[in-house]
N, C-alpha and C positions, 0 to 999 in steps of 0.2 A: 961567514963561516957556515951558516946553515945551508946555504946553497951548495957548498962543497961537500957537505955530509949527505945530501939527498941521494946521490947514486949509491952510496954504501948502504944506507938504510933501506933503499929500494931493493938492492940485491939481497940483503938479509931477509926481507919479507918474502921475496921470490923463493929463496931457499926453503924457508919455513913452509910456504905453500906447496912447494914441490915435495918436500918430505911428507907433509900431511896427505897429499894426494897419493903418494906411493904407499903409505901405510894403509890408507882407507880403500884403495882400489886394487892393491896387489898383495901386500903382506897379510893383512887380516883375513880377507876372503880366501886366500890360499890355504891358510892354516885352518879356517873354518871348514872348508871343503875336505881337507885332509882328515880332520876329526870326524866328520860325518861319514866319509867313505871307509875309514878304518873301523868305525863303530859298526857299520853295515857288514863289513868283512868279518868282524868278530862274531856278530850274531849269526851270519850265514854258516860260519865254521862250527859254531856251537850247535846250531840246528841240524846240520848234516855235514859232518866232517868226512866227506868222501872225495878222494882225489879225482874221481871221474865225474863229479858233479859239475854240470855246466854253469849252474847258478853260482857255485863257489868259485869257479874259475873266473867268471865274469866279475864277481865282487873283488877278487884279487886284482884283476887287471885295472879296474876302476881305481882301487886304492893305490896301486903302483903308479898309475898315471898322475894321480893327485900328489903323490909323494914327489915324483919327478918335477912337478910344477913348483914345489916349495923347497926342494932339497938344496937349492943354492943359498937359501936364507939361513946362514950358520951363525946364529946368535941367540941369546935368551934361553928359553926352555929346551930348545933342540940340542943345546950343548951340555945340558945338565946330565950327568951320569952316562955320557956317550949316547944319548938318545938318537941323534942323527946317524951315527954309525950303526946302531942297532936297526933303525928303520931301513937303512940301505940294504940290509940283508933280509 
């Protein structure tokens, strides 16, 4: 019986490893980068909220690009109070 169960246990472990890898290499780093880039955008906008500012525009583009990288992850805190929807705009 143990021999018959080995492939199932092996598949379960592979799934756990895959999920852990996705979390550690895609989800968490994506949200960490989003937090950093939006914090930088907020600081730049607070320091000089001038629509012609190249630094402000650059900060916006970086924040937008990091949002695009994480926007498909629609669960958890991004779904609270429609945060994902608010970030999209």
